[in-house]
C-alpha positions as CSV (number, residue, x, y, z in Angstrom):
1,Q,-18.8,2.1,0.8
2,V,-15.5,2.6,2.8
3,Q,-12.9,5.4,3.8
4,L,-8.9,5.4,3.5
5,V,-6.4,7.3,5.3
6,E,-3.0,6.9,4.8
7,S,-0.4,7.7,7.5
8,G,3.6,7.2,8.4
9,G,5.1,8.7,5.3
10,G,8.5,11.3,5.1
11,L,11.8,11.8,4.7
12,V,14.6,9.0,5.5
13,Q,18.1,8.2,3.9
14,A,18.9,5.7,2.0
15,G,19.1,2.4,3.5
16,D,16.6,3.5,5.9
17,S,13.0,1.3,6.7
18,L,9.9,3.0,7.1
19,R,6.3,1.7,8.0
20,V,3.3,3.5,6.2
21,S,-0.1,2.4,7.5
22,C,-3.4,2.4,5.7
23,A,-6.6,2.8,7.8
24,L,-9.7,1.3,7.0
25,S,-13.3,2.5,8.5
26,G,-16.8,2.6,6.8
27,R,-17.8,-1.3,5.7
28,T,-16.9,-4.3,6.6
29,V,-13.1,-4.4,6.4
30,T,-12.8,-7.9,6.1
31,N,-14.6,-7.6,2.5
32,Y,-11.8,-5.7,0.8
33,A,-8.9,-6.6,-0.1
34,V,-6.1,-3.6,0.1
35,G,-3.5,-2.2,-2.3
36,W,-0.5,0.0,-2.4
37,F,0.5,2.1,-5.1
38,R,2.9,4.7,-6.0
39,Q,3.1,7.8,-8.2
40,A,6.8,9.6,-8.6
41,P,6.6,13.0,-10.2
42,G,5.9,12.9,-13.9
43,K,5.7,8.8,-13.6
44,E,2.4,7.0,-13.9
45,R,1.1,5.4,-10.7
46,E,2.4,2.2,-10.3
47,F,1.4,-1.2,-8.5
48,V,3.4,-1.7,-5.2
49,S,1.8,-4.6,-2.9
50,V,-1.7,-6.0,-2.6
51,I,-3.3,-8.4,0.6
52,S,-6.2,-10.7,0.2
53,R,-9.2,-10.0,2.5
54,F,-7.8,-11.9,5.6
55,G,-4.5,-11.8,5.2
56,G,-3.1,-15.2,3.6
57,T,-2.7,-14.1,0.0
58,T,0.2,-11.6,-0.4
59,Y,2.1,-9.9,-4.3
60,Y,4.8,-7.7,-4.7
61,A,5.9,-5.7,-7.6
62,D,9.3,-7.1,-8.3
63,S,10.9,-3.9,-7.8
64,V,10.1,-4.1,-4.5
65,K,10.1,-7.7,-3.3
66,G,12.4,-8.9,-0.4
67,R,12.2,-4.9,0.7
68,F,8.4,-4.5,1.6
69,T,6.2,-6.2,3.5
70,I,2.5,-5.8,3.6
71,S,0.4,-6.9,6.4
72,R,-2.9,-6.0,7.9
73,N,-4.7,-5.9,11.2
74,N,-8.7,-6.1,10.7
75,V,-9.8,-5.7,14.1
76,A,-7.6,-2.7,14.2
77,A,-8.7,-1.9,10.5
78,T,-5.3,-1.0,9.0
79,V,-3.0,-2.6,6.5
80,Y,0.4,-1.3,6.8
81,L,3.2,-1.4,4.3
82,Q,7.1,-2.0,6.0
83,M,10.0,-0.7,3.4
84,N,13.1,-1.7,4.2
85,D,16.5,-0.4,2.2
86,L,14.7,2.2,1.1
87,K,15.7,3.8,-2.6
88,P,15.5,7.2,-4.0
89,A,13.8,5.2,-6.2
90,D,11.0,4.9,-3.7
91,T,10.1,8.4,-3.6
92,A,6.7,9.1,-4.5
93,V,3.6,9.6,-3.1
94,Y,2.0,6.1,-1.7
95,Y,-1.3,5.1,-2.0
96,C,-3.8,2.5,-0.8
97,A,-6.8,1.0,-2.3
98,A,-9.7,-1.5,-1.3
99,R,-11.2,-3.7,-3.7
100,A,-14.7,-5.3,-2.8
101,T,-14.0,-9.2,-3.5
102,L,-14.6,-12.8,-2.3
103,S,-11.3,-13.7,-4.1
104,S,-7.7,-13.6,-4.0
105,G,-7.0,-12.5,-7.0
106,R,-3.2,-10.2,-8.1
107,Y,-4.8,-7.1,-8.5
108,S,-1.9,-5.1,-9.9
109,S,-3.9,-2.6,-12.1
110,D,-5.4,0.5,-10.4
111,Q,-8.8,-0.1,-12.6
112,Q,-9.5,-3.0,-10.2
113,Y,-10.2,-0.9,-7.1
114,D,-13.3,0.9,-5.5
115,Y,-12.0,3.3,-3.0
116,W,-8.4,5.1,-2.6
117,G,-6.8,7.2,0.1
118,Q,-5.6,10.4,-0.3
119,G,-1.9,9.4,-0.5
120,T,1.3,10.1,1.9
121,Q,4.6,11.1,0.5
122,V,7.6,9.1,0.9
123,T,11.1,11.1,0.1
124,V,14.1,8.8,0.4
125,S,17.2,11.0,-0.2
126,P,20.7,9.5,-1.7
């Protein structure tokens, strides 16, 4: 089992940057691909990005491609989501999730993940 804790959310203005973090603990973190999802009020949770176990493969939703960057530091057991040029449409609770896997797939469904964090709020004002 692995535990995930998000941090770094906050209130920013449109065009600003923000980095959210996901700290992993428990089992060996390199056993897990880690994804970021977000959920806005009244909407379903949606895929944002995923990174493979050693960081060699990443995937992004079209809505964030070119603005967001996912990375991980396995020594620090932390996954990051750097968000640039934020827009009001990026306002949501951001969740990280872990999937035990040996492959580097584009895990874009929340049904594909085994463990979840509690979320961190990101609010982007116009």
